C-alpha positions in Angstrom: 42.6 37.0 0.1 44.1 35.5 3.2 40.9 34.0 4.6 40.0 32.6 1.2 43.3 30.9 0.7 43.3 29.5 4.2 39.8 28.2 3.6 40.9 26.5 0.4 43.9 25.0 2.1 41.7 23.6 5.0 39.3 22.2 2.4 42.1 20.4 0.5 43.5 19.1 3.7 40.1 17.8 4.7 39.8 16.0 1.4 43.1 14.3 2.0 42.3 13.4 5.6 42.2 9.6 5.7 39.9 9.7 8.7 37.2 11.9 7.1 33.8 10.2 7.3 33.1 10.8 3.6 36.0 8.5 2.7 34.6 5.5 4.6 31.2 4.8 3.1 30.5 1.1 3.0 29.7 0.2 -0.6 28.3 -3.2 0.1 25.9 -1.8 2.6 24.8 0.8 0.1 24.4 -1.8 -2.7 22.2 -4.1 -0.6 20.0 -1.2 0.6 19.6 0.3 -2.9 18.9 -3.1 -4.5 16.3 -4.2 -1.9 14.5 -0.9 -2.0 14.1 -1.1 -5.8 12.9 -4.7 -5.5 10.5 -3.6 -2.9 8.9 -0.9 -5.1 8.5 -3.4 -7.9 7.1 -6.1 -5.6 4.6 -3.7 -4.0 3.4 -2.5 -7.5 3.0 -6.0 -8.8 1.0 -7.0 -5.7 -1.4 -4.0 -5.9 -1.8 -3.1 -9.6 -4.7 -5.5 -10.1 -5.6 -7.7 -13.0 -6.4 -4.8 -15.4 -7.3 -3.5 -17.8 -6.9 -0.3 -15.8 -4.0 -0.8 -13.4 -3.8 1.0 -10.1 -0.6 3.0 -9.4 -1.5 4.5 -6.1 0.7 2.0 -4.1 3.5 2.5 -6.6 3.6 6.2 -6.1 3.2 6.0 -2.4 6.0 3.4 -1.9 8.3 5.3 -4.2 7.7 8.5 -2.2 8.3 6.6 1.1 11.6 5.2 -0.3 12.5 8.7 -1.4 11.8 10.1 2.1 13.6 7.2 3.6 16.6 7.8 1.4 16.7 11.4 2.6 16.6 10.1 6.2 19.4 7.6 5.4 21.6 10.4 4.1 20.9 12.7 7.0 21.5 10.0 9.6 24.7 9.0 7.8 26.1 12.6 7.8 25.2 13.3 11.4 27.6 11.8 14.0 25.8 8.8 15.5 27.0 9.9 18.9 24.4 12.7 18.8 21.9 9.9 19.4 23.7 9.1 22.6 23.4 12.8 23.7 19.7 13.0 22.7 18.7 9.4 23.5 16.4 10.3 26.4 14.7 13.2 24.6 14.0 10.9 21.7 12.8 8.2 24.0 10.5 10.6 25.9 9.0 12.0 22.7 8.3 8.6 21.2 6.7 7.5 24.5 4.5 10.5 24.5 3.4 9.8 20.9 2.6 6.2 21.9 0.4 7.5 24.7 -1.4 10.0 22.4 -2.0 7.5 19.7 -4.1 5.3 22.0 -6.1 8.4 23.0 -8.9 9.9 20.9 -6.2 11.7 18.8 -5.2 8.4 17.3 -7.0 6.6 14.5 -7.9 2.9 14.2 -7.2 0.7 11.2 -7.3 -3.1 10.7 -8.2 -3.7 14.4 -5.5 -1.6 15.9 -5.4 2.0 17.1 -1.8 2.7 16.1 -1.8 5.6 13.7 -2.1 9.4 13.4 -4.1 10.4 10.4 -2.2 13.0 8.3 -4.4 13.6 5.3 -3.8 10.8 2.8 -1.0 9.3 4.9 -0.8 7.7 8.3 2.0 8.0 10.9 2.7 5.0 13.1 4.8 6.1 16.1 5.4 2.5 17.2 7.8 2.2 14.3 9.9 5.1 15.7 10.0 3.3 19.1 12.4 0.8 17.5 15.0 3.6 17.1 14.3 5.2 20.4 14.7 1.9 22.2 18.0 1.2 20.5 19.2 4.7 21.5 18.1 4.4 25.1 19.4 0.8 25.7 22.6 1.7 23.9 23.1 4.7 26.3 22.6 2.6 29.4 24.7 -0.4 28.3 27.6 1.8 27.2 27.4 3.4 30.7 27.2 0.1 32.5 30.3 -1.3 30.6 29.2 -4.9 30.9 28.5 -4.8 34.6 24.8 -5.6 34.9 23.5 -6.4 38.4 19.8 -6.8 39.5 19.2 -3.1 39.9 20.6 -2.2 36.5 18.7 -5.1 34.9 15.4 -3.7 36.2 16.3 -0.3 34.8 17.0 -1.8 31.4 13.8 -3.9 31.5 11.8 -0.8 32.6 13.1 1.2 29.6 12.3 -1.7 27.2 9.0 -2.6 28.8 7.3 0.8 28.8 7.0 1.1 25.0 6.1 -2.6 24.7 3.1 -2.2 27.1 1.9 0.9 25.3 2.1 -0.9 21.9 0.4 -4.0 23.2 -2.5 -1.9 24.2 -3.0 -0.8 20.6 -2.6 -3.9 20.1 0.3 -4.6 17.7 1.9 -8.0 18.7 4.3 -7.9 15.8 6.0 -4.7 16.9 6.2 -5.9 20.5 8.0 -9.0 19.3 10.5 -6.9 17.3 11.2 -4.7 20.3 11.7 -7.8 22.4 14.2 -9.1 19.9 16.1 -5.8 19.9 16.2 -5.7 23.7 17.3 -9.3 24.1 20.1 -9.0 21.5 21.4 -5.8 23.0 21.3 -7.2 26.5 23.1 -10.4 25.5 25.9 -8.4 23.8 25.9 -6.0 26.7 27.0 -8.7 29.1 23.7 -10.0 30.6 24.6 -12.9 33.0 23.3 -16.4 32.1 21.1 -16.7 35.1 19.2 -13.6 34.1 18.8 -15.0 30.6 17.1 -18.1 32.0 14.8 -16.0 34.1 13.8 -13.7 31.3 13.1 -16.6 29.0 10.7 -18.1 31.5 9.0 -14.8 32.1 8.7 -14.3 28.4 7.1 -17.7 27.9 4.6 -17.0 30.7 3.9 -13.6 29.2 3.1 -15.2 25.8 0.8 -17.7 27.4 -0.9 -15.0 29.4 -1.4 -12.8 26.3 -3.0 -15.7 24.5 -5.5 -16.2 27.3 -6.3 -12.5 27.9 -8.6 -9.9 26.2 -5.6 -7.9 25.1 -5.2 -9.7 21.7 -8.0 -9.3 19.1 -9.9 -12.3 17.7 -8.0 -12.0 14.4 -4.7 -12.1 16.2 -5.7 -15.3 18.1 -6.9 -16.8 14.8 -3.4 -16.1 13.3 -1.6 -17.9 16.1 -4.0 -20.8 16.2 -3.8 -21.2 12.5 -0.1 -21.9 12.9 -0.7 -24.5 15.6 -3.5 -26.2 13.6 -3.1 -25.5 9.9 -5.7 -28.1 9.0 -8.6 -26.2 10.6 -10.2 -24.7 7.4 -12.9 -23.0 9.5 -10.1 -20.6 10.7 -10.0 -17.7 8.2 -6.3 -17.2 8.9 -5.6 -20.7 7.5 -6.7 -19.4 4.1 -4.0 -16.7 4.1 -1.3 -19.2 4.8 -2.6 -21.6 2.1 -2.7 -18.9 -0.5 0.8 -17.7 0.5 2.2 -21.2 0.2 0.4 -21.7 -3.2 2.0 -18.5 -4.5 5.5 -19.7 -3.6 4.9 -23.1 -5.1 3.6 -21.6 -8.3 6.8 -19.7 -8.8 8.9 -22.9 -9.2 12.6 -22.3 -10.1 12.5 -19.3 -12.3 9.1 -17.8 -11.7 6.0 -16.9 -13.7 7.6 -13.6 -14.8 6.9 -10.0 -13.8 3.2 -9.3 -13.5 2.3 -12.8 -14.6 1.9 -14.8 -11.3 -1.8 -15.8 -11.0 -1.9 -15.6 -7.2 -0.4 -12.2 -7.3 -2.1 -10.9 -10.4 -5.6 -11.9 -9.3 -5.1 -10.8 -5.7 -5.6 -14.2 -4.0 -3.0 -13.6 -1.3 -4.5 -11.3 1.4 -2.4 -8.3 2.5 0.2 -9.4 0.0 1.8 -5.9 -0.3 2.6 -5.9 3.5 2.5 -9.3 5.3 3.1 -11.5 2.4 5.3 -9.5 0.0 7.8 -12.3 -0.2 5.3 -14.4 -2.0 5.1 -11.8 -4.8 8.8 -12.1 -5.3 8.8 -15.9 -5.1 5.9 -16.4 -7.5 7.1 -14.0 -10.2 10.8 -14.6 -10.0 10.9 -18.2 -8.6 13.4 -19.8 -6.3 16.2 -17.9 -8.1 14.7 -14.5 -7.4 13.8 -15.3 -3.9 17.3 -16.7 -3.2 18.8 -13.5 -4.6 16.6 -11.4 -2.3 17.6 -13.5 0.7 21.3 -13.2 -0.3 21.0 -9.4 -0.4 19.5 -9.5 3.1 22.3 -11.8 4.2 24.8 -9.3 2.8 23.1 -6.5 4.6 23.1 -8.3 7.9 26.7 -9.3 7.5 27.8 -5.8 6.9 25.9 -4.5 10.0 27.5 -7.2 12.1 31.0 -6.3 10.8 30.4 -2.6 11.4 29.4 -3.5 15.0 32.7 -5.3 15.4 34.9 -2.4 14.1 32.9 0.5 15.7 34.9 3.2 17.5 33.1 2.8 20.8 30.7 0.6 22.6 27.7 2.8 21.9 28.2 2.4 18.2 28.4 -1.3 18.6 25.2 -1.5 20.5 23.4 0.7 17.9 24.5 -1.7 15.2 23.4 -4.8 17.2 20.0 -3.3 17.8 19.6 -2.5 14.1 20.8 -6.0 13.2 18.3 -7.6 15.6 15.5 -5.5 14.1 16.3 -6.6 10.5 17.2 -10.2 11.3 14.1 -11.0 13.3 11.8 -9.2 10.8 13.3 -11.2 7.9 13.1 -14.5 9.7 9.6 -14.0 10.9 8.1 -12.5 7.7 9.7 -15.0 5.3 8.9 -17.8 7.8 5.2 -16.9 8.0 5.0 -16.7 4.2 6.3 -20.2 4.0 4.0 -21.4 6.9 6.8 -22.2 9.3 6.2 -19.2 11.6 2.9 -17.8 12.9 1.4 -14.8 11.1 2.1 -11.7 13.2 1.9 -8.9 10.7 5.6 -8.1 10.9 6.7 -6.4 7.6 9.6 -7.5 5.5 11.7 -4.3 5.9 12.6 -2.5 2.7 10.2 -4.7 0.7 6.8 -4.4 2.4 4.6 -1.4 1.7 4.5 1.1 4.5 5.7 4.6 5.1 6.7 4.6 8.8 8.4 1.2 8.6 10.3 2.1 5.4 11.5 5.5 6.6 12.5 4.0 10.1 14.4 1.1 8.5 16.4 3.4 6.2 17.1 5.9 9.0 18.4 3.0 11.1 20.7 1.9 8.3 21.9 5.5 8.0 22.9 5.3 11.7 24.9 2.1 10.9 26.6 3.9 8.0 27.5 6.8 10.4 29.1 4.3 12.8 31.1 2.8 9.9 32.2 6.2 8.5 33.4 7.4 11.9 35.2 4.4 13.1 38.6 6.2 12.9 37.4 9.4 14.7 
């Protein structure tokens, strides 16, 4: 009886403990994540069901399964102390780097001009998506150890850690993910105390790198077409210009209140190429109009605000760096994806996290948000 009574006493005391992680779940973060995930499933289905009379549900079932797996990852990463990522940062980074090497070998499979996936039956695993989390963990580890004191030697170590996965992903090639990793690294370095002189040098190096990539055989023809379509949208001979035109037409068709669910002609008839991934925002804007699109952007704004607040109140610097990395991942993806749908940013293939179809990107995004929730829940421990 004594062990049982002691156990019950400890359990009751744990429930009353004001610092217990379970008592510090962020409801606004949960609300925005759940709402965006549901909207994403609906948007993906509407963009892929076809005009009928027999509608396709394959993307609906797949995306629902991906969100379900991602929700499980969110819960697990929320429950596990985020400081475990600090302890296992280099193991995770090494494993991800190994996967990036293997995927560009004969073990990887090619799709849409890039060798970036492992074929797993009916599904495909994209290790470059996991590189976002491993980079956040590795840079967070180093920056928390450096404590804001970044000299030239330490800067090179940070750039080496960030540059290795970027080079491997560029070989695939996946320019969009390289840009996301760049945004993550720059945001974390800026918050981590990178001196202004280094910022200027890195900016110049980045511009030279972009110019060099555009004039090298690394990028595929379709990627060059996407970038030149942004620079010269009047060139109708460029096939990428058609994508942008159809995207803008879908947004314009939606008007203020939209055409209604499953009623948008651009979406219903499949005029927008890759709408379920690259241009998912157009499915929302056409069917639900300016009002629906604004609500989605407000939900993203709420999500980013909560991540920023959690970064400010984190218990330690590693937790803050993790949140800043996740914030950069989401903020850049939102800005670039919505911008390219509107024609104000070049098309890079970056998905709109939580809305675009995709297993690896959805699971990674929800796992990253689980880490943020873990930081929030343990801010008193």
